[in-house]
Structure formats: structure tokens, C-alpha cells
C-alpha positions as CSV (number, residue, x, y, z in Angstrom):
1,X,81.3,51.1,90.9
2,X,80.4,54.4,89.4
3,X,83.4,56.8,88.3
4,X,85.7,54.5,90.5
5,X,87.5,55.8,93.7
6,X,88.5,59.2,92.3
7,X,84.9,60.5,92.4
8,X,84.8,59.6,96.2
9,X,88.0,61.9,96.2
10,X,86.7,64.6,94.2
11,X,88.0,63.7,90.8
12,X,86.9,61.5,87.9
13,X,87.4,59.0,85.1
14,X,89.2,61.5,82.9
15,X,91.6,62.6,85.6
16,X,92.1,59.0,86.4
17,X,93.2,58.1,82.9
18,X,95.4,61.3,82.5
19,X,97.1,60.4,86.0
20,X,97.8,56.9,84.9
21,X,99.2,58.1,81.5
22,X,101.4,60.7,83.2
23,X,102.8,57.8,85.7
24,X,103.3,55.3,82.6
25,X,105.2,58.3,80.7
26,X,103.1,57.3,77.7
27,X,103.3,60.9,76.0
28,X,106.0,63.5,75.5
29,X,103.6,66.4,75.5
30,X,100.0,67.5,76.1
31,X,99.0,67.4,72.3
32,X,100.3,63.8,72.1
33,X,98.6,62.9,75.4
34,X,95.3,64.2,74.2
35,X,95.4,62.2,70.9
36,X,96.4,59.1,73.0
37,X,93.4,59.4,75.5
38,X,91.0,60.6,72.6
39,X,90.3,63.8,74.3
40,X,89.9,67.3,73.2
41,X,92.8,69.4,74.4
42,X,90.8,71.9,76.4
43,X,89.3,68.7,78.4
44,X,92.7,67.3,79.0
45,X,94.1,70.6,80.0
46,X,91.2,70.9,82.6
47,X,91.9,67.5,83.9
48,X,95.6,68.1,84.2
49,X,94.7,71.3,86.0
50,X,92.7,69.4,88.5
51,X,95.3,66.8,89.2
52,X,97.7,69.7,90.0
53,X,95.1,71.3,92.2
54,X,94.5,67.8,94.3
55,X,98.2,67.1,94.7
56,X,98.4,64.4,92.0
57,X,101.1,66.3,89.9
58,X,103.1,69.4,90.3
59,X,103.2,71.9,87.3
60,X,105.8,71.5,84.7
61,X,109.1,73.3,85.4
62,X,109.7,76.9,83.9
63,X,112.3,75.5,81.9
64,X,110.3,72.7,80.3
65,X,108.8,73.4,76.8
66,X,105.5,75.0,76.3
67,X,103.7,71.6,75.6
68,X,105.2,69.9,78.7
69,X,103.2,67.8,80.9
70,X,102.9,68.0,84.8
71,X,104.8,65.7,86.9
72,X,103.1,63.1,88.5
73,X,103.1,62.7,92.4
74,X,103.6,59.2,93.9
75,X,100.1,57.7,94.1
76,X,100.4,56.7,97.8
77,X,101.3,60.0,99.1
78,X,98.6,61.9,97.0
79,X,96.0,59.3,97.8
80,X,96.6,59.8,101.7
81,X,96.5,63.4,101.5
82,X,93.0,63.3,99.8
83,X,91.7,60.7,101.9
84,X,92.9,62.9,104.9
85,X,91.0,65.9,103.4
86,X,87.7,63.9,102.8
87,X,87.9,62.5,106.4
88,X,88.2,66.1,107.7
89,X,85.0,67.2,105.4
90,X,83.1,64.1,107.0
91,X,83.9,65.2,110.5
92,X,82.6,68.5,109.6
93,X,79.2,67.1,108.3
94,X,79.0,65.2,111.4
95,X,79.4,68.2,113.6
96,X,76.7,69.9,111.4
97,X,74.3,66.9,111.9
98,X,75.0,67.3,115.7
99,X,73.9,70.9,115.7
100,X,71.1,70.1,113.2
101,X,69.6,67.7,115.6
102,X,69.7,70.1,118.6
103,X,67.9,72.8,116.5
104,X,65.4,70.4,115.2
105,X,64.7,69.2,118.8
106,X,64.3,72.8,120.0
107,X,62.0,73.4,117.1
108,X,59.8,70.7,117.6
109,X,59.4,71.3,121.4
110,X,58.5,75.1,120.3
111,X,56.2,74.2,117.9
112,X,54.6,71.0,119.5
113,X,54.9,69.3,115.9
114,X,52.3,66.3,115.4
115,X,51.0,64.4,112.8
116,X,52.3,64.0,109.2
117,X,55.9,64.0,108.3
118,X,56.3,66.1,105.2
119,X,57.4,69.8,106.0
120,X,57.7,69.3,109.6
121,X,59.8,68.0,112.5
122,X,58.5,65.6,115.1
123,X,59.9,64.3,118.2
124,X,58.8,60.7,119.3
125,X,59.5,59.6,122.7
126,X,59.8,56.0,124.1
127,X,60.9,52.7,122.8
128,X,57.5,51.5,121.7
129,X,56.4,54.9,120.0
130,X,59.8,55.0,118.1
131,X,59.7,51.4,116.5
132,X,55.7,51.9,115.7
133,X,56.8,55.4,113.9
134,X,59.8,53.6,112.3
135,X,57.6,50.6,111.0
136,X,55.1,53.2,109.5
137,X,57.7,55.0,107.6
138,X,59.4,51.8,106.3
139,X,55.8,50.5,105.3
140,X,55.4,53.7,103.2
141,X,58.7,53.1,101.6
142,X,58.2,52.7,97.6
143,X,61.7,53.4,96.1
144,X,64.8,53.5,98.3
145,X,65.6,53.2,102.0
146,X,69.2,54.4,103.1
147,X,70.5,53.7,106.6
148,X,73.5,54.7,108.9
149,X,73.9,52.7,111.9
150,X,76.0,51.9,114.8
151,X,75.6,50.0,118.1
152,X,72.9,49.6,119.4
153,X,72.0,48.7,115.9
154,X,68.2,49.8,114.9
155,X,65.8,47.2,114.5
156,X,64.6,47.3,111.0
157,X,62.8,44.5,108.7
158,X,65.1,45.0,105.9
159,X,63.9,41.7,104.5
160,X,60.3,42.9,104.0
161,X,61.6,45.8,102.3
162,X,63.7,43.8,99.8
163,X,60.9,41.5,99.1
164,X,58.7,44.4,97.9
165,X,61.3,45.5,95.6
166,X,62.6,48.5,97.7
167,X,66.3,49.5,97.1
168,X,68.3,49.4,100.5
169,X,71.6,50.9,101.0
170,X,73.3,50.7,104.6
171,X,76.4,51.7,106.1
172,X,77.1,49.8,109.6
173,X,79.8,50.7,112.0
174,X,82.5,48.2,112.1
175,X,82.7,47.9,115.9
176,X,79.2,46.2,116.0
177,X,80.2,43.4,113.5
178,X,82.6,41.1,115.8
179,X,79.8,38.6,116.1
180,X,80.2,36.1,113.1
181,X,76.5,35.2,113.6
182,X,75.5,38.8,112.7
183,X,77.9,38.9,109.7
184,X,76.4,35.7,108.4
185,X,72.8,37.3,109.0
186,X,73.9,40.2,106.9
187,X,75.5,38.3,104.3
188,X,72.3,36.6,103.8
189,X,70.5,39.9,103.1
190,X,73.4,41.0,100.7
191,X,72.5,37.8,98.9
192,X,68.8,39.0,98.7
193,X,69.9,42.7,97.5
194,X,70.8,44.6,100.3
195,X,73.7,46.9,99.3
196,X,75.6,47.0,102.4
197,X,79.1,48.7,103.4
198,X,81.0,49.0,106.7
199,X,83.0,51.8,108.0
200,X,84.8,52.8,111.3
201,X,83.4,55.6,113.5
202,X,80.0,55.9,111.6
203,X,79.0,59.5,112.6
204,X,75.4,59.1,113.1
205,X,72.4,57.1,112.9
206,X,69.9,57.8,110.6
207,X,67.1,56.2,108.3
208,X,65.9,58.1,105.1
209,X,63.0,56.9,103.3
210,X,62.3,57.9,99.5
211,X,64.6,61.0,100.2
212,X,61.5,62.8,101.6
213,X,61.5,61.8,105.3
214,X,64.4,61.2,107.6
215,X,64.2,59.4,110.9
216,X,67.1,60.1,113.3
217,X,67.0,57.3,116.0
218,X,68.2,57.9,119.7
219,X,72.0,58.2,120.0
220,X,71.9,55.4,122.7
221,X,69.7,52.5,123.2
222,X,65.8,53.4,123.1
223,X,64.9,53.4,126.6
224,X,61.5,54.7,128.1
225,X,62.7,58.3,127.9
226,X,64.7,58.2,124.6
227,X,63.7,60.5,122.0
228,X,63.9,60.1,117.9
229,X,63.4,62.8,115.5
230,X,61.3,62.4,112.3
231,X,62.2,65.1,109.7
232,X,60.0,66.0,106.7
233,X,61.3,69.3,105.9
234,X,63.1,69.4,102.4
235,X,65.8,71.7,103.7
236,X,66.7,69.5,106.5
237,X,66.7,66.2,104.7
238,X,68.7,68.1,102.0
239,X,71.4,68.4,104.8
240,X,71.2,65.0,106.0
241,X,71.3,63.0,102.7
242,X,74.8,64.5,101.6
243,X,76.1,63.0,105.0
244,X,74.8,59.5,104.0
245,X,76.5,59.8,100.6
246,X,79.7,61.0,102.1
247,X,80.0,58.1,104.5
248,X,78.7,55.7,101.8
249,X,81.5,56.8,99.4
250,X,84.2,56.1,102.0
251,X,83.0,52.8,103.5
252,X,84.0,49.4,102.0
253,X,81.9,46.4,101.4
254,X,81.3,43.8,104.1
255,X,83.9,40.9,104.5
256,X,83.1,37.9,106.2
257,X,85.8,37.2,108.8
258,X,86.1,33.7,107.5
259,X,87.2,35.2,103.9
260,X,90.6,36.3,105.8
261,X,90.4,39.7,104.3
262,X,89.9,41.7,107.5
263,X,93.5,41.7,108.6
264,X,94.7,43.0,105.1
265,X,96.5,41.2,102.3
266,X,99.2,38.5,102.4
267,X,102.6,39.8,102.5
268,X,103.3,39.2,98.9
269,X,100.2,41.2,97.9
270,X,101.1,44.0,100.3
271,X,104.9,44.4,98.8
272,X,103.0,44.4,95.3
273,X,100.6,47.2,96.4
274,X,103.8,49.1,97.8
275,X,105.5,48.9,94.6
276,X,102.3,50.1,92.7
277,X,101.8,53.0,94.9
278,X,105.4,54.0,94.4
279,X,104.4,54.4,90.8
280,X,106.8,51.7,89.4
281,X,106.5,50.3,86.1
282,X,106.0,46.7,85.3
283,X,109.5,46.1,84.3
284,X,110.7,47.7,87.6
285,X,108.2,45.7,89.6
286,X,109.2,42.6,88.0
287,X,112.8,43.2,88.7
288,X,112.1,44.0,92.5
289,X,109.9,40.7,92.9
290,X,112.6,38.7,90.9
291,X,110.0,37.5,88.3
292,X,109.4,37.8,84.5
293,X,107.4,40.8,83.7
294,X,104.6,38.7,82.5
295,X,104.3,36.9,85.7
296,X,104.4,40.6,87.5
297,X,101.4,41.6,85.2
298,X,99.3,38.4,86.0
299,X,99.9,39.1,89.7
300,X,98.8,42.6,89.4
301,X,95.7,41.7,87.4
302,X,94.9,39.1,90.2
303,X,95.4,41.9,92.7
304,X,93.0,44.3,90.9
305,X,90.5,41.6,90.7
306,X,90.7,40.9,94.4
307,X,90.2,44.6,95.1
308,X,87.2,44.8,92.6
309,X,89.2,47.6,90.8
310,X,89.3,48.4,87.2
311,X,92.6,50.3,87.2
312,X,95.7,50.3,89.2
313,X,95.0,53.7,90.7
314,X,91.6,52.2,92.0
315,X,93.3,49.4,93.6
316,X,95.8,51.8,95.3
317,X,92.9,54.0,96.5
318,X,91.0,51.2,97.9
319,X,94.2,49.7,99.6
320,X,94.9,52.9,100.9
321,X,91.5,53.6,102.4
322,X,91.8,50.3,104.2
323,X,95.1,51.2,105.8
324,X,97.0,48.6,103.8
325,X,99.7,50.9,102.6
326,X,101.0,51.9,106.0
327,X,102.7,55.1,106.4
């Protein structure tokens, strides 16, 4: 995972390391923390400023020494604030996409666009014509196909793309994955190389090929009068691809129902997550759980592994985004 969850939330690995060091009280001042993290002082100061700006810390008190460090905020509260901010930005992108679709539809109707994809917007009408156009676009894919989809799901031959070595990333709406058979089929495609994530309320349906042509399937089932848009204009595609990336970043990997993870972690893990999110140290967590500190650390390590997280902060971010930390 590139840059962990903090990239999704607008920060990065340097901020993550600094934040965890603040939580652990590993240094008494900025100079000591810069040496501990092996960072130039200017870079550390910039990271600390970003933590303050994003609500992960508050500035030092006026009475503190000049080299004093910011005071870290509780992880759970800071994470929820950032997640809500990112969700609001995503809703804005969705509204922008809706306006774009209307504008592109009018443009295509006025221009009577037909023919090749690059540099134009085409309206494709009817179930059969849409399926044929989508097939032609995918046949021409050379590097990557990205997909946002929600029920009714778009019929695409993902298996043949993977067999040709085309990279495929997809985000599917969770509401369409209640059927265990569908989940098993998707899991099989993941085993063949499909990079798949799921999210609640996927805001749009789109298929982008090699970052040059984007297909917007009909918003509903493709009936005789349904219309799709094929957008080849670079400016328009440049608006749609960031939407995909924003949804991809907040989505999570597909979990098969039989894995038991859909309902959240067991009670013991949920309690451990809450203690981590409160910013408690290992010794305090061990006392709360009534176990030896080494046992607590082993449980924390197993929890991070189960969440595919490198750090405690990533574990908290993932748990918070899945709603496991409650209010």
C-alpha cells in the first residue's frame, strides 16, 4: 500500500511517523525528535505544521519552551474528522460528475458527434450498441482499465483483459455483493490479478481505458432507450479519473462473507482497537486488558497483521473507515 492511509487523508509517511512519535512521547523537543526520526529540522517542522493544520495535534502552549512539540490529539477523533472531510470532498466530485454528464450529453447532441473516441464526446444509445462499444474499447486496452460500478453491474470481460496482461482496478458498490456466488466469482478473478475494492454508495458508473477514453454507462439498466457517453476529450477525462482515484482510496478490499469479517472484529479486538485509538501506551493497554505487556504487544501485532497495516495509525485509520470504532 503506497504511503498508508494518511495519503488518503491528505498527509504522508513523514507525518505518520511524527504523529506516532508524539503519541509515544519519544522526545522532549523538536531537535531531539528530528534526530530520532533522522529528519532535517525543516522537514520535521513542516510535518508538525501539517499535523496541526489537519487536526492531529494542537500547537504548543504559549508557556512551553521554544523547542516544545505540539500536543497530539486522540487518534480516533482526528481520524473521524479527516474521514468526514474526505467524504464531503467525494460528494462534491460526484455532483461535479453529474453536471459533467449533463453538459457532455448536450455537447454531443449539439455536435452530432460520431466516429473515433479521442478528442470528442459520443452518445451511444441502446443496450446492444452500448455493449458493442464497450467491447471495442476494452479490446483496444493496452495498459490499464479502471472501473467504478454499482447495481445493475456492467457486463465486462475482465478475465480476458487479465489474460492479456492489462492491469484492472475496480471499485464495486457493496449493495450489489449480497450474493455469495458473485463474491466467489470475484474472489476467483482477484486470484488471477484483478485489484478489487468495495465501498458503500459508489457515486457513479464509469470505465476508463488507458487514461485516454472513458465510458459512462447508463445510470440504470441498459434498456432500448438507454444512453451511454464515450468521452475522449483529455480535459473531461481529467475530471473523471480523479473521481475514480478518490473512491479507490477510501474503498477497502473485498472480504468474502465466510471469512466473518463483514460484521467487524470480535469483541476483544474491538476493545483493543478502542484502546489504541485512545492513544494509550502498551503498558496502559496491558493494565486495561489485565495481561502482561508482552502479551498486549503480541495482540497488537496480530491486530495490525489482520488489518494489513504497517503501523498502529494505519490500523486505526482502517478500523475507523470501516466503522469499527463507533462514535
